TIBAPA-213774 format. One record per residue (C-alpha): residue in three letters; x, y, z. Coordinates in steps of 0.1 Angstrom, whole numbers, padded with zeros to 4 digits, always signed. Layout:
BEGIN
ALAXYZ
...
% end
This chain:
BEGIN
MET-0640+0883+1315
GLU-0668+0884+1341
LEU-0661+0909+1368
LEU-0672+0903+1404
ALA-0693+0929+1423
PRO-0695+0917+1459
GLY-0726+0927+1478
GLY-0728+0964+1483
THR-0698+0972+1462
ASP-0719+0988+1435
ILE-0733+1013+1461
LEU-0698+1020+1475
LEU-0685+1027+1441
ARG-0716+1047+1431
ASP-0712+1070+1461
LEU-0675+1074+1456
VAL-0681+1083+1419
GLN-0707+1109+1430
GLU-0683+1125+1456
HIS-0656+1129+1430
THR-0674+1136+1398
GLY-0709+1149+1408
MET-0726+1123+1386
PHE-0753+1103+1404
PHE-0765+1069+1392
ASP-0798+1057+1407
THR-0801+1022+1419
ASP-0816+1011+1386
LYS-0786+1026+1367
ASN-0759+1010+1388
ASP-0754+0984+1359
LEU-0747+1014+1336
LEU-0721+1027+1359
LEU-0704+0992+1362
ASP-0705+0989+1324
LYS-0687+1022+1319
LEU-0661+1014+1344
SER-0655+0977+1333
PRO-0628+0985+1307
LEU-0608+1003+1333
VAL-0612+0975+1358
ILE-0600+0949+1333
GLU-0572+0971+1321
ARG-0558+0974+1357
GLY-0558+0936+1359
PHE-0585+0934+1385
ASP-0612+0907+1386
SER-0636+0926+1409
PHE-0650+0961+1413
LEU-0641+0960+1449
ASP-0604+0960+1439
TYR-0610+0990+1418
TYR-0630+1008+1446
TYR-0599+1004+1468
LEU-0577+1018+1441
LEU-0598+1049+1437
LYS-0602+1055+1474
TYR-0568+1046+1489
ASP-0541+1042+1462
ASP-0513+1067+1457
LYS-0522+1068+1420
ALA-0559+1075+1426
GLU-0557+1110+1413
GLU-0543+1099+1380
GLU-0570+1071+1378
TRP-0598+1096+1384
ARG-0589+1113+1352
GLN-0596+1080+1334
VAL-0628+1077+1352
MET-0639+1112+1342
ASP-0631+1103+1305
ALA-0651+1070+1308
LEU-0682+1088+1323
SER-0682+1120+1303
VAL-0712+1127+1281
GLN-0699+1142+1249
GLU-0732+1143+1230
THR-0737+1179+1221
PHE-0741+1202+1190
PHE-0738+1237+1177
TRP-0766+1262+1180
ARG-0782+1244+1209
GLU-0808+1262+1231
MET-0801+1294+1213
ASP-0827+1316+1231
GLN-0803+1319+1259
ILE-0773+1327+1238
ARG-0793+1353+1219
ALA-0803+1368+1253
LEU-0766+1369+1262
VAL-0755+1385+1229
ASP-0785+1408+1223
VAL-0794+1419+1258
LEU-0769+1412+1285
VAL-0737+1420+1266
PRO-0750+1454+1254
GLU-0760+1461+1291
TRP-0726+1451+1304
ALA-0708+1471+1277
GLU-0726+1503+1288
ARG-0713+1501+1323
ARG-0680+1482+1319
ASN-0650+1494+1339
GLY-0623+1487+1313
LYS-0619+1450+1322
PRO-0626+1423+1296
LEU-0660+1407+1296
ARG-0656+1371+1308
ILE-0680+1343+1298
TRP-0674+1308+1313
SER-0687+1276+1297
SER-0683+1254+1328
ALA-0689+1219+1312
CYS-0680+1224+1276
ALA-0676+1188+1265
THR-0661+1188+1230
GLY-0665+1225+1226
GLU-0696+1232+1207
GLU-0712+1254+1234
PRO-0684+1280+1238
LEU-0677+1280+1201
THR-0714+1287+1194
ILE-0710+1316+1219
ALA-0680+1329+1200
ILE-0697+1326+1166
ALA-0728+1345+1179
LEU-0706+1372+1194
SER-0687+1375+1161
GLU-0719+1377+1141
ALA-0730+1406+1163
GLY-0697+1424+1159
TRP-0688+1424+1196
PHE-0652+1412+1193
GLU-0645+1445+1174
ARG-0661+1466+1201
ILE-0651+1453+1235
PRO-0624+1429+1249
ILE-0640+1394+1256
GLU-0626+1364+1272
ILE-0645+1330+1267
ILE-0633+1303+1291
ALA-0643+1267+1285
THR-0637+1240+1311
ASP-0645+1203+1314
ALA-0635+1175+1337
SER-0627+1152+1308
GLY-0592+1156+1293
THR-0602+1136+1262
ALA-0632+1159+1255
LEU-0610+1190+1260
GLN-0584+1176+1235
LYS-0612+1172+1209
ALA-0624+1207+1216
ARG-0589+1221+1212
GLU-0585+1204+1178
GLY-0617+1221+1165
ARG-0627+1192+1142
PHE-0663+1182+1141
ARG-0684+1157+1122
ASP-0717+1164+1103
ARG-0739+1154+1134
ALA-0726+1185+1153
PHE-0742+1208+1127
ARG-0777+1196+1128
ASN-0789+1230+1142
LEU-0764+1253+1128
PRO-0775+1273+1097
LEU-0757+1263+1066
ALA-0745+1298+1059
LEU-0728+1299+1093
ARG-0712+1266+1088
ASN-0697+1278+1055
ARG-0685+1310+1071
TYR-0668+1296+1101
PHE-0657+1260+1091
ASP-0636+1246+1064
ARG-0640+1210+1050
ASP-0612+1187+1060
GLY-0617+1152+1046
ASN-0647+1138+1064
VAL-0648+1164+1091
TRP-0652+1202+1094
ARG-0624+1223+1110
ILE-0634+1255+1127
ARG-0615+1285+1115
PRO-0586+1296+1138
GLU-0598+1331+1143
ILE-0629+1316+1162
LEU-0611+1288+1179
SER-0585+1312+1193
ARG-0613+1332+1210
VAL-0618+1304+1235
ARG-0594+1295+1264
TRP-0596+1258+1273
ASP-0588+1244+1307
LEU-0594+1213+1328
ALA-0617+1216+1359
ASN-0640+1195+1379
LEU-0673+1212+1388
VAL-0674+1195+1422
SER-0641+1209+1433
ARG-0644+1243+1447
ASN-0607+1250+1444
GLU-0606+1241+1407
ILE-0636+1263+1397
SER-0635+1293+1420
GLU-0613+1313+1396
PHE-0635+1306+1366
ALA-0666+1314+1386
GLU-0655+1350+1389
SER-0674+1357+1356
PRO-0706+1377+1353
PHE-0720+1350+1328
ILE-0718+1313+1336
PHE-0731+1286+1314
CYS-0737+1252+1331
ARG-0762+1236+1308
ASN-0773+1200+1306
VAL-0750+1190+1334
PHE-0772+1191+1365
ILE-0795+1164+1349
TYR-0767+1140+1359
PHE-0763+1154+1395
SER-0782+1148+1427
ASN-0799+1178+1443
ASP-0773+1180+1470
MET-0745+1181+1445
ILE-0763+1207+1424
ARG-0768+1228+1455
ARG-0731+1225+1464
VAL-0719+1236+1429
VAL-0744+1265+1426
LYS-0732+1277+1460
THR-0696+1279+1447
PHE-0709+1299+1417
ALA-0728+1322+1439
ASP-0698+1328+1462
HIS-0676+1339+1433
ILE-0696+1352+1404
ARG-0693+1389+1396
LYS-0722+1412+1390
PRO-0744+1414+1370
ALA-0742+1376+1378
TYR-0762+1355+1354
LEU-0763+1316+1354
PHE-0775+1297+1324
VAL-0787+1261+1328
GLY-0804+1238+1304
VAL-0841+1241+1295
SER-0848+1208+1312
GLU-0831+1218+1344
SER-0844+1238+1373
LEU-0829+1253+1405
LEU-0863+1259+1420
LYS-0866+1242+1455
ILE-0829+1234+1452
SER-0811+1266+1457
ASN-0819+1301+1468
ASP-0787+1316+1455
PHE-0803+1325+1421
GLU-0838+1334+1410
LEU-0853+1326+1378
THR-0860+1355+1354
THR-0866+1362+1317
VAL-0841+1379+1295
GLY-0854+1384+1260
ASN-0871+1351+1251
ALA-0850+1330+1275
PHE-0852+1318+1310
VAL-0820+1325+1330
TYR-0810+1326+1366
LYS-0798+1358+1383
LEU-0780+1362+1416
THR-0806+1368+1444
ASN-0785+1386+1470
GLY-0802+1364+1495
THR-0837+1365+1482
ASN-0857+1332+1478
SER-0856+1319+1442
THR-0892+1306+1445
GLN-0903+1342+1446
ALA-0894+1345+1409
GLY-0929+1333+1402
VAL-0919+1310+1374
SER-0927+1273+1379
ALA-0911+1243+1362
ALA-0944+1238+1344
THR-0942+1273+1331
MET-0906+1267+1319
LYS-0918+1236+1301
ALA-0946+1255+1284
ARG-0921+1281+1270
GLU-0898+1255+1255
% end
């Protein structure tokens, strides 16, 4: 079935998708957006994207439909032990510092776009290896805007591709073979609390952002600068000190937000709440970041 996209409809739909999901599709990627949404349009019995635009914008069932859009657009390509310098910095440097001055409350770590769960489970494994679960109370919260991705994360079943970076000894220690997949052991899976949250919704994420350590990695590459600024502002307004934000190695907040400044912790680049100082004063350029990768 060939769907119609009346003139300008692709732009209207693109802007609406960005407003609700944060994901921005450049003009040369509009066809990709339409391809991802086509199955939903056909399933609803529409013969044009304009009809679908009206459903998303005005229909009483729009909120339910947006959940389907989130699933259709979500990027679920991730793996264990990814960008480990940052997680080692957390486990080896920042957690010990936090433990020295803790006030009796549990340490909270938030993986804000967890996809199918490999990132928060990696954090849990690293903390377990370092013995931190036996020493201090720790809460790991993992959220995503895709309900389908979260369901996969909760099941804790992963195929071989997810282990391309994980040392074999750790896979054997924390996973059990289950047919053609690997199932993570319950004692690690239970360390993570899973929840549904859309990063562009301040109301949905403000509670989770009250964490001293926020991971938001490999998400902003899909967002416009304005949307990144908006999300980071929510982080900054709610994050608890010592207040560190982890983004992907290919992502940068320089010239986008002054709320966090780039700094080094161990062998990793991370962002620290500035208390109003200009992040460009951190003295680390995007080129320097690339050289350190």
